[in-house]
mmCIF file as gemmi writes it, N, C-alpha and C atoms, coordinates in Angstrom:
data_model
loop_
_atom_site.group_PDB
_atom_site.id
_atom_site.type_symbol
_atom_site.label_atom_id
_atom_site.label_alt_id
_atom_site.label_comp_id
_atom_site.label_asym_id
_atom_site.label_entity_id
_atom_site.label_seq_id
_atom_site.pdbx_PDB_ins_code
_atom_site.Cartn_x
_atom_site.Cartn_y
_atom_site.Cartn_z
_atom_site.occupancy
_atom_site.B_iso_or_equiv
_atom_site.pdbx_formal_charge
_atom_site.auth_seq_id
_atom_site.auth_asym_id
_atom_site.pdbx_PDB_model_num
ATOM 1 N N . MET Axp A 1 ? -11.796 -5.116 -7.311 1 0 ? 1 A 1
ATOM 2 C CA . MET Axp A 1 ? -11.552 -5.687 -8.624 1 0 ? 1 A 1
ATOM 3 C C . MET Axp A 1 ? -11.336 -7.182 -8.473 1 0 ? 1 A 1
ATOM 4 N N . PRO Axp A 2 ? -12.133 -7.997 -9.131 1 0 ? 2 A 1
ATOM 5 C CA . PRO Axp A 2 ? -11.934 -9.445 -9.077 1 0 ? 2 A 1
ATOM 6 C C . PRO Axp A 2 ? -10.624 -9.835 -9.747 1 0 ? 2 A 1
ATOM 7 N N . TYR Axp A 3 ? -9.986 -10.886 -9.227 1 0 ? 3 A 1
ATOM 8 C CA . TYR Axp A 3 ? -8.713 -11.332 -9.788 1 0 ? 3 A 1
ATOM 9 C C . TYR Axp A 3 ? -8.836 -11.717 -11.255 1 0 ? 3 A 1
ATOM 10 N N . ASP Axp A 4 ? -9.976 -12.27 -11.656 1 0 ? 4 A 1
ATOM 11 C CA . ASP Axp A 4 ? -10.108 -12.691 -13.05 1 0 ? 4 A 1
ATOM 12 C C . ASP Axp A 4 ? -10.24 -11.511 -14.003 1 0 ? 4 A 1
ATOM 13 N N . ALA Axp A 5 ? -10.388 -10.289 -13.481 1 0 ? 5 A 1
ATOM 14 C CA . ALA Axp A 5 ? -10.456 -9.097 -14.325 1 0 ? 5 A 1
ATOM 15 C C . ALA Axp A 5 ? -9.07 -8.524 -14.602 1 0 ? 5 A 1
ATOM 16 N N . ILE Axp A 6 ? -8.033 -9.103 -14.015 1 0 ? 6 A 1
ATOM 17 C CA . ILE Axp A 6 ? -6.665 -8.628 -14.215 1 0 ? 6 A 1
ATOM 18 C C . ILE Axp A 6 ? -6.032 -9.441 -15.323 1 0 ? 6 A 1
ATOM 19 N N . ASP Axp A 7 ? -5.721 -8.767 -16.429 1 0 ? 7 A 1
ATOM 20 C CA . ASP Axp A 7 ? -5.164 -9.453 -17.592 1 0 ? 7 A 1
ATOM 21 C C . ASP Axp A 7 ? -3.647 -9.597 -17.542 1 0 ? 7 A 1
ATOM 22 N N . ASP Axp A 8 ? -2.977 -8.692 -16.855 1 0 ? 8 A 1
ATOM 23 C CA . ASP Axp A 8 ? -1.519 -8.675 -16.826 1 0 ? 8 A 1
ATOM 24 C C . ASP Axp A 8 ? -1.016 -9.598 -15.717 1 0 ? 8 A 1
ATOM 25 N N . PRO Axp A 9 ? -0.286 -10.667 -16.058 1 0 ? 9 A 1
ATOM 26 C CA . PRO Axp A 9 ? 0.19 -11.6 -15.033 1 0 ? 9 A 1
ATOM 27 C C . PRO Axp A 9 ? 1.137 -10.948 -14.029 1 0 ? 9 A 1
ATOM 28 N N . THR Axp A 10 ? 1.896 -9.95 -14.458 1 0 ? 10 A 1
ATOM 29 C CA . THR Axp A 10 ? 2.808 -9.269 -13.544 1 0 ? 10 A 1
ATOM 30 C C . THR Axp A 10 ? 2.029 -8.505 -12.483 1 0 ? 10 A 1
ATOM 31 N N . VAL Axp A 11 ? 0.969 -7.838 -12.887 1 0 ? 11 A 1
ATOM 32 C CA . VAL Axp A 11 ? 0.127 -7.098 -11.938 1 0 ? 11 A 1
ATOM 33 C C . VAL Axp A 11 ? -0.542 -8.066 -10.98 1 0 ? 11 A 1
ATOM 34 N N . LEU Axp A 12 ? -1.042 -9.16 -11.492 1 0 ? 12 A 1
ATOM 35 C CA . LEU Axp A 12 ? -1.689 -10.158 -10.635 1 0 ? 12 A 1
ATOM 36 C C . LEU Axp A 12 ? -0.7 -10.721 -9.615 1 0 ? 12 A 1
ATOM 37 N N . ARG Axp A 13 ? 0.519 -11.027 -10.054 1 0 ? 13 A 1
ATOM 38 C CA . ARG Axp A 13 ? 1.535 -11.554 -9.138 1 0 ? 13 A 1
ATOM 39 C C . ARG Axp A 13 ? 1.853 -10.545 -8.046 1 0 ? 13 A 1
ATOM 40 N N . ARG Axp A 14 ? 2.012 -9.269 -8.417 1 0 ? 14 A 1
ATOM 41 C CA . ARG Axp A 14 ? 2.325 -8.245 -7.416 1 0 ? 14 A 1
ATOM 42 C C . ARG Axp A 14 ? 1.168 -8.064 -6.435 1 0 ? 14 A 1
ATOM 43 N N . LEU Axp A 15 ? -0.055 -8.138 -6.93 1 0 ? 15 A 1
ATOM 44 C CA . LEU Axp A 15 ? -1.217 -8.019 -6.054 1 0 ? 15 A 1
ATOM 45 C C . LEU Axp A 15 ? -1.28 -9.186 -5.076 1 0 ? 15 A 1
ATOM 46 N N . LEU Axp A 16 ? -1.051 -10.381 -5.559 1 0 ? 16 A 1
ATOM 47 C CA . LEU Axp A 16 ? -1.073 -11.553 -4.685 1 0 ? 16 A 1
ATOM 48 C C . LEU Axp A 16 ? 0.063 -11.52 -3.668 1 0 ? 16 A 1
ATOM 49 N N . GLU Axp A 17 ? 1.23 -11.042 -4.066 1 0 ? 17 A 1
ATOM 50 C CA . GLU Axp A 17 ? 2.34 -10.902 -3.124 1 0 ? 17 A 1
ATOM 51 C C . GLU Axp A 17 ? 1.997 -9.9 -2.026 1 0 ? 17 A 1
ATOM 52 N N . ALA Axp A 18 ? 1.315 -8.824 -2.39 1 0 ? 18 A 1
ATOM 53 C CA . ALA Axp A 18 ? 0.905 -7.839 -1.391 1 0 ? 18 A 1
ATOM 54 C C . ALA Axp A 18 ? -0.084 -8.453 -0.401 1 0 ? 18 A 1
ATOM 55 N N . VAL Axp A 19 ? -1.003 -9.262 -0.904 1 0 ? 19 A 1
ATOM 56 C CA . VAL Axp A 19 ? -1.969 -9.927 -0.024 1 0 ? 19 A 1
ATOM 57 C C . VAL Axp A 19 ? -1.251 -10.9 0.916 1 0 ? 19 A 1
ATOM 58 N N . LEU Axp A 20 ? -0.249 -11.612 0.401 1 0 ? 20 A 1
ATOM 59 C CA . LEU Axp A 20 ? 0.493 -12.559 1.231 1 0 ? 20 A 1
ATOM 60 C C . LEU Axp A 20 ? 1.275 -11.862 2.341 1 0 ? 20 A 1
ATOM 61 N N . LEU Axp A 21 ? 1.607 -10.594 2.163 1 0 ? 21 A 1
ATOM 62 C CA . LEU Axp A 21 ? 2.305 -9.85 3.217 1 0 ? 21 A 1
ATOM 63 C C . LEU Axp A 21 ? 1.47 -9.752 4.493 1 0 ? 21 A 1
ATOM 64 N N . LEU Axp A 22 ? 0.153 -9.907 4.36 1 0 ? 22 A 1
ATOM 65 C CA . LEU Axp A 22 ? -0.708 -9.87 5.545 1 0 ? 22 A 1
ATOM 66 C C . LEU Axp A 22 ? -0.341 -10.96 6.538 1 0 ? 22 A 1
ATOM 67 N N . GLU Axp A 23 ? 0.18 -12.058 6.036 1 0 ? 23 A 1
ATOM 68 C CA . GLU Axp A 23 ? 0.575 -13.174 6.897 1 0 ? 23 A 1
ATOM 69 C C . GLU Axp A 23 ? 2 -13.043 7.41 1 0 ? 23 A 1
ATOM 70 N N . ALA Axp A 24 ? 2.762 -12.106 6.859 1 0 ? 24 A 1
ATOM 71 C CA . ALA Axp A 24 ? 4.154 -11.921 7.272 1 0 ? 24 A 1
ATOM 72 C C . ALA Axp A 24 ? 4.199 -11.265 8.648 1 0 ? 24 A 1
ATOM 73 N N . ASP Axp A 25 ? 5.286 -11.467 9.319 1 0 ? 25 A 1
ATOM 74 C CA . ASP Axp A 25 ? 5.465 -10.887 10.651 1 0 ? 25 A 1
ATOM 75 C C . ASP Axp A 25 ? 6.113 -9.509 10.506 1 0 ? 25 A 1
ATOM 76 N N . LEU Axp A 26 ? 5.33 -8.543 10.005 1 0 ? 26 A 1
ATOM 77 C CA . LEU Axp A 26 ? 5.824 -7.187 9.777 1 0 ? 26 A 1
ATOM 78 C C . LEU Axp A 26 ? 5.122 -6.221 10.724 1 0 ? 26 A 1
ATOM 79 N N . SER Axp A 27 ? 5.801 -5.148 11.048 1 0 ? 27 A 1
ATOM 80 C CA . SER Axp A 27 ? 5.145 -4.106 11.835 1 0 ? 27 A 1
ATOM 81 C C . SER Axp A 27 ? 4.093 -3.44 10.956 1 0 ? 27 A 1
ATOM 82 N N . LEU Axp A 28 ? 3.078 -2.857 11.569 1 0 ? 28 A 1
ATOM 83 C CA . LEU Axp A 28 ? 2.008 -2.223 10.803 1 0 ? 28 A 1
ATOM 84 C C . LEU Axp A 28 ? 2.542 -1.126 9.884 1 0 ? 28 A 1
ATOM 85 N N . PRO Axp A 29 ? 3.421 -0.224 10.352 1 0 ? 29 A 1
ATOM 86 C CA . PRO Axp A 29 ? 3.93 0.802 9.427 1 0 ? 29 A 1
ATOM 87 C C . PRO Axp A 29 ? 4.658 0.215 8.214 1 0 ? 29 A 1
ATOM 88 N N . LEU Axp A 30 ? 5.432 -0.847 8.412 1 0 ? 30 A 1
ATOM 89 C CA . LEU Axp A 30 ? 6.146 -1.461 7.299 1 0 ? 30 A 1
ATOM 90 C C . LEU Axp A 30 ? 5.172 -2.134 6.331 1 0 ? 30 A 1
ATOM 91 N N . LEU Axp A 31 ? 4.175 -2.807 6.858 1 0 ? 31 A 1
ATOM 92 C CA . LEU Axp A 31 ? 3.156 -3.447 6.029 1 0 ? 31 A 1
ATOM 93 C C . LEU Axp A 31 ? 2.414 -2.406 5.202 1 0 ? 31 A 1
ATOM 94 N N . LEU Axp A 32 ? 2.002 -1.314 5.84 1 0 ? 32 A 1
ATOM 95 C CA . LEU Axp A 32 ? 1.289 -0.262 5.115 1 0 ? 32 A 1
ATOM 96 C C . LEU Axp A 32 ? 2.18 0.393 4.069 1 0 ? 32 A 1
ATOM 97 N N . HIS Axp A 33 ? 3.471 0.556 4.378 1 0 ? 33 A 1
ATOM 98 C CA . HIS Axp A 33 ? 4.402 1.12 3.411 1 0 ? 33 A 1
ATOM 99 C C . HIS Axp A 33 ? 4.462 0.245 2.16 1 0 ? 33 A 1
ATOM 100 N N . HIS Axp A 34 ? 4.518 -1.079 2.342 1 0 ? 34 A 1
ATOM 101 C CA . HIS Axp A 34 ? 4.518 -1.999 1.198 1 0 ? 34 A 1
ATOM 102 C C . HIS Axp A 34 ? 3.24 -1.851 0.378 1 0 ? 34 A 1
ATOM 103 N N . PHE Axp A 35 ? 2.1 -1.752 1.04 1 0 ? 35 A 1
ATOM 104 C CA . PHE Axp A 35 ? 0.831 -1.607 0.327 1 0 ? 35 A 1
ATOM 105 C C . PHE Axp A 35 ? 0.788 -0.313 -0.477 1 0 ? 35 A 1
ATOM 106 N N . VAL Axp A 36 ? 1.236 0.78 0.131 1 0 ? 36 A 1
ATOM 107 C CA . VAL Axp A 36 ? 1.233 2.064 -0.572 1 0 ? 36 A 1
ATOM 108 C C . VAL Axp A 36 ? 2.176 1.997 -1.775 1 0 ? 36 A 1
ATOM 109 N N . GLU Axp A 37 ? 3.334 1.404 -1.591 1 0 ? 37 A 1
ATOM 110 C CA . GLU Axp A 37 ? 4.3 1.279 -2.69 1 0 ? 37 A 1
ATOM 111 C C . GLU Axp A 37 ? 3.718 0.454 -3.83 1 0 ? 37 A 1
ATOM 112 N N . GLU Axp A 38 ? 3.072 -0.654 -3.525 1 0 ? 38 A 1
ATOM 113 C CA . GLU Axp A 38 ? 2.483 -1.489 -4.573 1 0 ? 38 A 1
ATOM 114 C C . GLU Axp A 38 ? 1.338 -0.766 -5.274 1 0 ? 38 A 1
ATOM 115 N N . ALA Axp A 39 ? 0.492 -0.103 -4.528 1 0 ? 39 A 1
ATOM 116 C CA . ALA Axp A 39 ? -0.62 0.647 -5.138 1 0 ? 39 A 1
ATOM 117 C C . ALA Axp A 39 ? -0.082 1.747 -6.042 1 0 ? 39 A 1
ATOM 118 N N . ARG Axp A 40 ? 0.959 2.443 -5.596 1 0 ? 40 A 1
ATOM 119 C CA . ARG Axp A 40 ? 1.576 3.504 -6.387 1 0 ? 40 A 1
ATOM 120 C C . ARG Axp A 40 ? 2.133 2.936 -7.683 1 0 ? 40 A 1
ATOM 121 N N . ALA Axp A 41 ? 2.853 1.821 -7.581 1 0 ? 41 A 1
ATOM 122 C CA . ALA Axp A 41 ? 3.452 1.208 -8.762 1 0 ? 41 A 1
ATOM 123 C C . ALA Axp A 41 ? 2.381 0.719 -9.738 1 0 ? 41 A 1
ATOM 124 N N . MET Axp A 42 ? 1.338 0.06 -9.227 1 0 ? 42 A 1
ATOM 125 C CA . MET Axp A 42 ? 0.282 -0.45 -10.101 1 0 ? 42 A 1
ATOM 126 C C . MET Axp A 42 ? -0.479 0.661 -10.801 1 0 ? 42 A 1
ATOM 127 N N . ALA Axp A 43 ? -0.633 1.787 -10.126 1 0 ? 43 A 1
ATOM 128 C CA . ALA Axp A 43 ? -1.353 2.917 -10.718 1 0 ? 43 A 1
ATOM 129 C C . ALA Axp A 43 ? -0.454 3.747 -11.626 1 0 ? 43 A 1
ATOM 130 N N . GLY Axp A 44 ? 0.848 3.49 -11.582 1 0 ? 44 A 1
ATOM 131 C CA . GLY Axp A 44 ? 1.775 4.285 -12.373 1 0 ? 44 A 1
ATOM 132 C C . GLY Axp A 44 ? 1.934 5.69 -11.84 1 0 ? 44 A 1
ATOM 133 N N . ALA Axp A 45 ? 1.699 5.856 -10.549 1 0 ? 45 A 1
ATOM 134 C CA . ALA Axp A 45 ? 1.783 7.179 -9.924 1 0 ? 45 A 1
ATOM 135 C C . ALA Axp A 45 ? 3.207 7.468 -9.464 1 0 ? 45 A 1
ATOM 136 N N . ARG Axp A 46 ? 3.567 8.743 -9.426 1 0 ? 46 A 1
ATOM 137 C CA . ARG Axp A 46 ? 4.896 9.128 -8.952 1 0 ? 46 A 1
ATOM 138 C C . ARG Axp A 46 ? 5.002 8.999 -7.445 1 0 ? 46 A 1
ATOM 139 N N . TYR Axp A 47 ? 3.896 9.229 -6.751 1 0 ? 47 A 1
ATOM 140 C CA . TYR Axp A 47 ? 3.91 9.11 -5.298 1 0 ? 47 A 1
ATOM 141 C C . TYR Axp A 47 ? 2.554 8.639 -4.807 1 0 ? 47 A 1
ATOM 142 N N . GLY Axp A 48 ? 2.55 8.162 -3.572 1 0 ? 48 A 1
ATOM 143 C CA . GLY Axp A 48 ? 1.321 7.72 -2.938 1 0 ? 48 A 1
ATOM 144 C C . GLY Axp A 48 ? 1.418 7.969 -1.444 1 0 ? 48 A 1
ATOM 145 N N . ALA Axp A 49 ? 0.296 8.056 -0.802 1 0 ? 49 A 1
ATOM 146 C CA . ALA Axp A 49 ? 0.283 8.309 0.64 1 0 ? 49 A 1
ATOM 147 C C . ALA Axp A 49 ? -0.945 7.666 1.259 1 0 ? 49 A 1
ATOM 148 N N . LEU Axp A 50 ? -0.805 7.373 2.544 1 0 ? 50 A 1
ATOM 149 C CA . LEU Axp A 50 ? -1.897 6.776 3.307 1 0 ? 50 A 1
ATOM 150 C C . LEU Axp A 50 ? -1.865 7.362 4.699 1 0 ? 50 A 1
ATOM 151 N N . GLY Axp A 51 ? -2.992 7.859 5.14 1 0 ? 51 A 1
ATOM 152 C CA . GLY Axp A 51 ? -3.105 8.36 6.505 1 0 ? 51 A 1
ATOM 153 C C . GLY Axp A 51 ? -3.965 7.422 7.327 1 0 ? 51 A 1
ATOM 154 N N . VAL Axp A 52 ? -3.526 7.125 8.542 1 0 ? 52 A 1
ATOM 155 C CA . VAL Axp A 52 ? -4.273 6.265 9.457 1 0 ? 52 A 1
ATOM 156 C C . VAL Axp A 52 ? -4.825 7.141 10.571 1 0 ? 52 A 1
ATOM 157 N N . LEU Axp A 53 ? -6.135 7.152 10.702 1 0 ? 53 A 1
ATOM 158 C CA . LEU Axp A 53 ? -6.785 7.985 11.712 1 0 ? 53 A 1
ATOM 159 C C . LEU Axp A 53 ? -6.652 7.4 13.108 1 0 ? 53 A 1
ATOM 160 N N . ASP Axp A 54 ? -6.674 8.281 14.096 1 0 ? 54 A 1
ATOM 161 C CA . ASP Axp A 54 ? -6.695 7.832 15.485 1 0 ? 54 A 1
ATOM 162 C C . ASP Axp A 54 ? -8.088 7.293 15.816 1 0 ? 54 A 1
ATOM 163 N N . GLU Axp A 55 ? -8.242 6.758 17.005 1 0 ? 55 A 1
ATOM 164 C CA . GLU Axp A 55 ? -9.518 6.138 17.38 1 0 ? 55 A 1
ATOM 165 C C . GLU Axp A 55 ? -10.692 7.109 17.363 1 0 ? 55 A 1
ATOM 166 N N . GLU Axp A 56 ? -10.415 8.366 17.653 1 0 ? 56 A 1
ATOM 167 C CA . GLU Axp A 56 ? -11.48 9.375 17.649 1 0 ? 56 A 1
ATOM 168 C C . GLU Axp A 56 ? -11.765 9.909 16.251 1 0 ? 56 A 1
ATOM 169 N N . ARG Axp A 57 ? -10.923 9.527 15.295 1 0 ? 57 A 1
ATOM 170 C CA . ARG Axp A 57 ? -11.028 9.994 13.908 1 0 ? 57 A 1
ATOM 171 C C . ARG Axp A 57 ? -10.892 11.506 13.8 1 0 ? 57 A 1
ATOM 172 N N . THR Axp A 58 ? -10.024 12.055 14.638 1 0 ? 58 A 1
ATOM 173 C CA . THR Axp A 58 ? -9.804 13.494 14.626 1 0 ? 58 A 1
ATOM 174 C C . THR Axp A 58 ? -8.391 13.874 14.192 1 0 ? 58 A 1
ATOM 175 N N . GLY Axp A 59 ? -7.512 12.909 14.111 1 0 ? 59 A 1
ATOM 176 C CA . GLY Axp A 59 ? -6.13 13.174 13.732 1 0 ? 59 A 1
ATOM 177 C C . GLY Axp A 59 ? -5.475 11.92 13.203 1 0 ? 59 A 1
ATOM 178 N N . LEU Axp A 60 ? -4.268 12.078 12.73 1 0 ? 60 A 1
ATOM 179 C CA . LEU Axp A 60 ? -3.522 10.953 12.173 1 0 ? 60 A 1
ATOM 180 C C . LEU Axp A 60 ? -2.569 10.367 13.206 1 0 ? 60 A 1
ATOM 181 N N . VAL Axp A 61 ? -2.52 9.051 13.259 1 0 ? 61 A 1
ATOM 182 C CA . VAL Axp A 61 ? -1.517 8.383 14.08 1 0 ? 61 A 1
ATOM 183 C C . VAL Axp A 61 ? -0.367 7.884 13.215 1 0 ? 61 A 1
ATOM 184 N N . GLU Axp A 62 ? -0.622 7.734 11.931 1 0 ? 62 A 1
ATOM 185 C CA . GLU Axp A 62 ? 0.402 7.334 10.971 1 0 ? 62 A 1
ATOM 186 C C . GLU Axp A 62 ? 0.154 8.102 9.68 1 0 ? 62 A 1
ATOM 187 N N . PHE Axp A 63 ? 1.24 8.482 9.015 1 0 ? 63 A 1
ATOM 188 C CA . PHE Axp A 63 ? 1.153 9.032 7.67 1 0 ? 63 A 1
ATOM 189 C C . PHE Axp A 63 ? 2.298 8.428 6.882 1 0 ? 63 A 1
ATOM 190 N N . ILE Axp A 64 ? 1.951 7.619 5.901 1 0 ? 64 A 1
ATOM 191 C CA . ILE Axp A 64 ? 2.954 6.912 5.127 1 0 ? 64 A 1
ATOM 192 C C . ILE Axp A 64 ? 2.954 7.494 3.726 1 0 ? 64 A 1
ATOM 193 N N . ALA Axp A 65 ? 4.107 8.006 3.316 1 0 ? 65 A 1
ATOM 194 C CA . ALA Axp A 65 ? 4.263 8.588 1.983 1 0 ? 65 A 1
ATOM 195 C C . ALA Axp A 65 ? 5.371 7.849 1.253 1 0 ? 65 A 1
ATOM 196 N N . VAL Axp A 66 ? 5.137 7.581 -0.029 1 0 ? 66 A 1
ATOM 197 C CA . VAL Axp A 66 ? 6.095 6.867 -0.859 1 0 ? 66 A 1
ATOM 198 C C . VAL Axp A 66 ? 6.312 7.678 -2.128 1 0 ? 66 A 1
ATOM 199 N N . GLY Axp A 67 ? 7.596 7.842 -2.485 1 0 ? 67 A 1
ATOM 200 C CA . GLY Axp A 67 ? 7.914 8.526 -3.722 1 0 ? 67 A 1
ATOM 201 C C . GLY Axp A 67 ? 8.049 10.038 -3.585 1 0 ? 67 A 1
ATOM 202 N N . MET Axp A 68 ? 7.963 10.552 -2.366 1 0 ? 68 A 1
ATOM 203 C CA . MET Axp A 68 ? 8.086 11.984 -2.131 1 0 ? 68 A 1
ATOM 204 C C . MET Axp A 68 ? 9.296 12.22 -1.219 1 0 ? 68 A 1
ATOM 205 N N . SER Axp A 69 ? 9.893 13.373 -1.387 1 0 ? 69 A 1
ATOM 206 C CA . SER Axp A 69 ? 10.984 13.729 -0.484 1 0 ? 69 A 1
ATOM 207 C C . SER Axp A 69 ? 10.388 14.158 0.856 1 0 ? 69 A 1
ATOM 208 N N . PRO Axp A 70 ? 11.156 14.105 1.943 1 0 ? 70 A 1
ATOM 209 C CA . PRO Axp A 70 ? 10.641 14.501 3.258 1 0 ? 70 A 1
ATOM 210 C C . PRO Axp A 70 ? 10.137 15.956 3.285 1 0 ? 70 A 1
ATOM 211 N N . GLU Axp A 71 ? 10.668 16.801 2.444 1 0 ? 71 A 1
ATOM 212 C CA . GLU Axp A 71 ? 10.237 18.193 2.404 1 0 ? 71 A 1
ATOM 213 C C . GLU Axp A 71 ? 8.829 18.287 1.886 1 0 ? 71 A 1
């Protein structure tokens, strides 16, 4: 989605802040957690998740869930 297609200034600000996190000195899991949280919030979803595949693409090395209980 091009930035000029975003009409809501709050959404645009949150998207740009998420992009700026790429330059922050964060661990990969923390960075991905922020991205999932922002995507969840922008979509108005109750929860969101992201799985990171291993090098062989046969399993997950990371699974980040936001908005769900551990159960």
